[in-house]
C-alpha positions in Angstrom: 70.2 68.0 110.4 67.5 70.3 111.9 70.1 72.4 113.6 71.9 72.8 110.2 68.7 74.2 108.7 68.3 76.3 111.7 72.1 77.9 111.3 71.4 78.2 107.4 67.9 80.2 107.9 69.6 82.1 110.8 72.6 83.0 108.4 70.3 84.1 105.8 68.2 86.2 108.1 71.6 88.0 109.6 72.9 88.6 106.1 69.8 90.1 104.9 69.9 92.1 108.0 73.3 93.1 107.3 72.5 94.4 103.8 69.8 96.5 105.1 71.9 98.0 107.6 74.5 98.8 104.8 71.6 100.4 102.6 70.6 102.6 105.8 74.3 103.8 106.0 75.5 101.8 108.9 78.1 100.0 107.1 80.0 98.8 110.2 77.1 97.0 111.6 76.2 95.6 108.3 79.4 94.1 107.8 79.5 92.7 111.3 76.1 91.0 110.7 77.2 89.4 107.5 80.4 88.3 108.9 78.4 86.7 111.7 76.1 85.1 109.0 79.3 83.8 107.1 80.7 82.0 110.4 77.4 80.4 110.7 76.9 79.1 107.1 78.8 80.9 104.3 76.6 78.9 101.8 73.6 80.9 102.9 75.5 84.4 102.6 76.4 83.3 98.9 72.6 82.4 98.5 71.6 85.9 99.6 74.4 87.5 97.3 73.2 85.5 94.5 69.6 86.7 95.1 70.8 90.3 95.2 72.7 90.0 91.9 69.7 88.5 90.3 67.5 91.4 91.5 70.1 94.0 90.3 70.1 92.2 86.9 66.2 92.2 86.7 66.2 95.9 87.8 68.5 96.8 84.9 66.3 95.4 82.3 63.6 97.8 83.5 66.0 100.8 83.3 66.7 100.1 79.6 
């Protein structure tokens, strides 16, 4: 069980790092990191994507 949590945490970290790389303009490296995260734990990547979507929606509220 501890290994599952470690993989989950590592996958989240990799997905977040991948998004940062994409934001910085290094799309290829970002995609590699996200894919590596997906192989570790696709559910963790989905959680990061959900957080990003929630943040985007929150930001839209402030723009109106």
